[in-house]
Structures are given as structure tokens and as C-alpha cells.
N, C-alpha and C positions, 0 to 999 in steps of 0.2 A: 499877660499872654495867657491863652488858654491851654491846657494841658494837652489837648489833642494837636495843637500846633507845634508843640516841641517835639522835634525828631532827634532821635539819638542814633549815633552811628557807632559800630564796633571800632574801637581804638585798637589798632595793631601795635603790639610791642614787640621790639625786635630783641633777639637775645643780646645780652652784653657780651662783648668781645673782650678778652683780656689783653689789655693794654700793656705793650712793654715799652718802658722808656729807657732811652739810651742816655746814659750821662758820660760825657765824653770829659774826660781829663787828661793827665799825662799818660795814664794807661788805658784810655779811650779804646783805642785799637785792640787792645788785650781783653778788654770786656766785651766787645763785639764778638770777638773769636770765641769767647767762652759762651756767650748767648747763642751763637750759631752752632756751636759744638753741642749745647744742650737742645736745641731745637732739632738737629740732626738725629739725636739720639731718641728724642721724642717722636720724631716721624719713623724712625725705624721700629721702635716699639708699637706704633700704632699700625704699622704694615703689617708687623708680625700677628698682632691681634686681629686685623681685618682678615688674613689669610686663615687663621683659626676659626674665626666666625663663619667665612665662607665656606670652609671645608665641612665643618659641623653642619651648616645649612644643606649643602649638596647632599651629604650622606643621610641626614634627615628626609631629605626629598626624595632620593632614591629609595629609602626603606618604606615611605609611605606608597611609592608608586609599586613597589613588591607586595606591599601588605594589601593593596587594592586589586592587583591580580590575584592573588592568593584568595582573598575574599570572593571575587567573582568566580573563581573555579570551584570554591567551597559552595557557593550558592547554585551553581550550574549542577553539581553533583548531587546536593539536595535535592534539587527539583527532578533531576533523573530517578532517584532513588524513590521519590514519593509518586512519580508517575509510574514505576515499574511495580509498586506495591498496589496501586488502585488498579492497574491493568491486571496484575496477577488475581485478584480478587475476582475479576470477570472471567477467568479461565474456568471456573466450576460452572458459570452460566453457559459458556460455550459447551462444555461437557454435557450439559443438560440437553441442549440443542442437538449434539451428536448422537446421544442415546435415543432421543426422540425419532430422529431420522432413521436411525439404524434398522428398525423394526419396519421394513417397507410395508408388509401386509397390514400392520396396524394403522401404519401412516396414510395409506391410501384409503382407508375406510373413514378417516376423520372427514368432517365436513369441509368441502373445498374453500369456502370464504375463510373459514377459521384457519386452515392449513395456509392459504395464501398470505394471510396476516402474520401467522408465526414464521414463515419464510422470510417475510419483509423484515421483520424484527432481526431475524439471523442475519440478513444482507446488511442491515445498518450496524450490527455489531462488527461484522467482518471489515466493513468501511472504516469503522473507527480504528480497529486494529491496523489496517493497512496505513491510515494516517498517521500513526505512531510509530510505524515502521515493524510492527510485530507480524511475523510469519509462522505458519504452522509446520511442524515438523512430524514425520512419519508418513511414508506411503508404501504400499505394498510393492515389493519388487526392488526397492532401492538398496543398496549395500549398507549393511550394518555399520554403524559408526558409534562407539561407546560415548562420543562428545556429544551426540545429538539423540542417542536411542538407550533405553533401559530394557534390557533384554529379561523377559519375563519366563520364558521357556523355550527349548530348543526343540524343533520338529524335524525329525529325520526325513531326509530326502534321498533318492537314488540318483537324481538329476544333480550333476556337478555344476552345472551353471547356476542353480538356485543356492548354492553352498554360500552360507554367510550373508544371505540377503533376507529383507524382512518379509516373512510369511503372512503375518497379520498385525493390524494395528489395534491395540487395546484400547489406548488413550492417547489422542494427539499430544504432541509437545508444541511449544511455542519459544521463538527467540526473539530478541531485538537485534539491532545491529550490531550491539557490543556483546551480548551475552545470551545464553540459554536459561530462559525463565523457568522452563520445565522440560525435561527430555521426554521423548515420546515413549510409552511402554508398549513394548513390541514382542512377538513371538518370532524367532529366528529359524530360518532353515539351516540345518547341519547335514553335511554329506557324510553318509554312512560307508 
């Protein structure tokens, strides 16, 4: 025979079972009762072990599910913090745009094509901020709120309706859905 012609198949080996032999003698019935009693005790012990293992497994599984949820929450928080830090770095860029646009006379003297390009870039930045849910804070005439505004100076007014309202925005503030990234720096009217 050729080596190629010989086919080998895996041999399945069944686990050996414990063989219990019963010897019947005069006390055969008594031996059977003892053996059954031993089996019942063994079964009871095995059930107890099974319950312990099952309980332990269920606890470990629950712990793992909780761990996964906590890990997902940590990852989500980490992504949010990184995203906020990146966007906070762009706040100074937005401030630069605001300063450039603030001087209307000088801005109008700039070449129209160049000015259009800069305004387009500014619009792109605003779109990115909107995409990430960032809104600007600080508008002239709105009610002063220390949560969203940082008062730099009080300006006296004789108009009581303007009392405690924003008189001038020195630097825009920004907020996400969850928190204020930077409060708006403002001057506030104060009634005398």
C-alpha cells in the first residue's frame, strides 16, 4: 500500500464512566440503600456547587456589563473634553475675526475680493461651531446673567429700562449644550 492511500480518521474516545457494582448478599438491600444515600448526598453537593458557580458567573457577567457601560461613558466624556479643548482653541481665531470686522471704516477699505474670502472663512468657522452645537453669548440689550456674562464695567444710565442690561460686548462668549466655554465680557448698564 502506498502512504497516500492510507486514510486515518480521528478516534473518538468516550470518557470513562464510574461503574458502580452492586453485590447482593444477605444485606443487599441495605447496601443498595447506602449507595443510594451516598448518591443523593453527592447529587445534593453537586447541586450546591452548581448554584455557587451559576451565582458567581451571573455576578461576574453583571459586573462586566456595568464595566462596559462605565467604560463607554468614560470614552464619551473623554471625546467631549477633547472636542471642547479643540474648539476652545478656535475661540481666539473667532476673536480675531470679530476684531477685524469691528473697525467698519478700515474693513470697508480692504480689497473686495480679499474681504469676501475672509468673510467666507468666517462663515465656515461659524458653520463648524453650529455643527458642534456651539453658540455665541453676549448681545447688546440682553439682560445681564452672571452665568453667561462677565461684567467688566458698569455704565450709569438714567433710563431704568436699561438697568442691568448689556451696554457693550467687549468679547463674545461661547457655550455648548452642556456648559459655558467662555463667558462674554461685557459692560453693563446700571441705573443711578
